[in-house]
C-alpha positions in Angstrom: 0.0 0.1 0.0 1.3 3.4 -0.9 0.2 6.5 0.9 0.6 10.1 -0.1 -0.1 13.1 2.2 -1.1 16.5 0.9 -0.8 19.4 3.2 -3.7 21.9 2.9 -2.9 23.9 6.2 -1.2 23.3 9.6 -4.4 21.8 10.8 -5.9 20.1 7.7 -4.5 17.1 6.1 -5.7 15.0 3.1 -4.4 11.5 3.1 -4.6 9.8 -0.2 -4.4 5.8 0.1 -3.6 3.7 -3.0 -4.1 0.0 -2.7 -2.5 -2.0 -5.5 -5.0 -4.8 -5.3 -8.0 -2.2 -5.5 -9.1 -0.2 -8.4 -9.9 2.8 -6.5 -8.1 5.5 -4.4 -9.3 6.2 -1.0 -9.0 9.7 0.6 -9.3 10.6 4.3 -9.3 14.2 5.5 -8.9 14.9 9.2 -8.5 18.0 11.3 -6.0 17.8 14.2 -5.7 20.0 17.3 -2.6 22.0 17.2 -1.2 20.1 20.1 -1.8 16.6 18.4 -0.2 17.9 15.2 2.8 19.0 17.1 3.1 15.6 18.8 2.8 14.0 15.5 5.5 16.2 13.8 7.9 15.6 16.8 7.3 11.7 16.5 7.7 11.8 12.8 11.0 13.6 13.1 12.3 11.4 15.9 11.4 8.2 14.2 12.3 9.1 10.7 8.8 8.0 9.5 6.3 10.1 7.8 3.3 11.5 9.5 1.1 9.5 7.0 2.7 6.2 8.1 2.2 7.1 11.7 -1.4 7.9 11.2 -2.0 4.8 9.1 -0.6 2.6 11.7 -2.4 4.4 14.6 -5.6 4.2 12.8 -5.1 0.4 11.8 -4.2 -0.5 15.4 -7.2 1.3 16.8 -9.7 -0.4 14.3 -8.1 -3.7 15.1 -8.6 -3.1 18.9 -12.3 -2.0 18.3 -13.0 -5.0 16.2 -11.7 -7.3 18.9 -13.6 -5.4 21.5 -17.1 -5.6 19.6 -16.5 -9.2 18.8 -15.7 -10.2 22.3 -18.8 -7.9 23.4 -21.1 -9.7 21.0 -19.9 -13.2 21.9 -20.3 -12.4 25.7 -23.9 -11.3 25.0 -24.6 -14.4 23.0 -23.2 -16.8 25.9 -24.3 -14.8 28.8 -26.8 -16.6 31.2 -29.2 -14.1 32.7 -30.8 -14.6 36.0 -34.4 -13.1 36.5 -34.5 -10.2 39.0 -37.1 -12.1 41.1 -34.5 -14.8 41.6 -31.9 -12.4 42.5 -34.0 -10.6 44.9 -35.1 -14.0 46.6 -31.4 -15.2 46.8 -30.5 -11.8 48.6 -33.6 -12.1 50.9 -35.2 -8.9 49.5 
């Protein structure tokens, strides 16, 4: 995957993503608070990586985590044994 970043201003970035196996180009535009932009610039300078690489990796990791969370949540709901309120109250002597 090749990613190109187009600077519009210090707060606006358009990220163009080209995937060789796909026939379309995807674009993502994000607005960053100045503090986050500064942190991203510093990290890019310290690591020698582009801001686009860092943003793509961060988004990918976050989506992976969310997918895992929602899958676990769905499975927990599916396999969850419920206890009627009356039974809970009775066992607690209420």
